[in-house]
N, C-alpha and C positions, 0 to 999 in steps of 0.2 A: 503800311509796308506788307502786311500779311496778304492783302488783296493783290498787290503787285506780284508777289512771289507765286501765288496761286495762278495768276494769269500767265506768268512766264512758264510755270510748270505745264500748263496746257499747250503752250507754244512748243515746248521741248517734246512733250508726248506726241503731238501731231507730227512733228518732224521725224521722230523715231518710227511712228506708225506708218508713215509714207515711204521711208527710206530703209527701214530695217536697222540692224546693228551698225553703229557708227563710232568712230573714235571721237574724243572730246573736241579736237580741232575742227572736225567736220560738223559736229553739232553746233559749235559756236558760229561757224561760217553760215550754215543753213538758217539758223534762228536769228542771227545778227544781234544776239544778246551780249552785253558786257560780261566779262569773265565772272565777276562777283554775282551778277544776276543769274548766270547759267548755273553756277555752283549752288546757289540758294534753291533754284528750281529743281536741280537734281536731288538735293537733300530732301525736299518736299516729296518728290516722287519716290525716292528710296524709302522714306519713312512710311509711306502709304503702300509699300510693296508693289509698286507699279513698274519698276525698272530693275534690271540686273546690271551691276557695274563690275567689270572684270579688268584686272591689270594683266597685261600680256607683254612681256619684254619691253618695259619702260613706256608702254602706251596704255591708255585706259580706254576701254570700249564700253558702250552703253547700249542696251536694247530693252524693249518693253517685255513684260511678262505676258 
């Protein structure tokens, strides 16, 4: 499972690197990851201080550091 989460984290990072800041809905759409896989990948990236996650008026935005 750890390998899958790490691989998905790479997919999310590449999506953010190519598109800049995005909301969670757009990240999910671009990466085509299941919701649980997306959240696990974001947790991985967050733990490694690779992303910034900001809640703005009921919407969550993610960008790389």
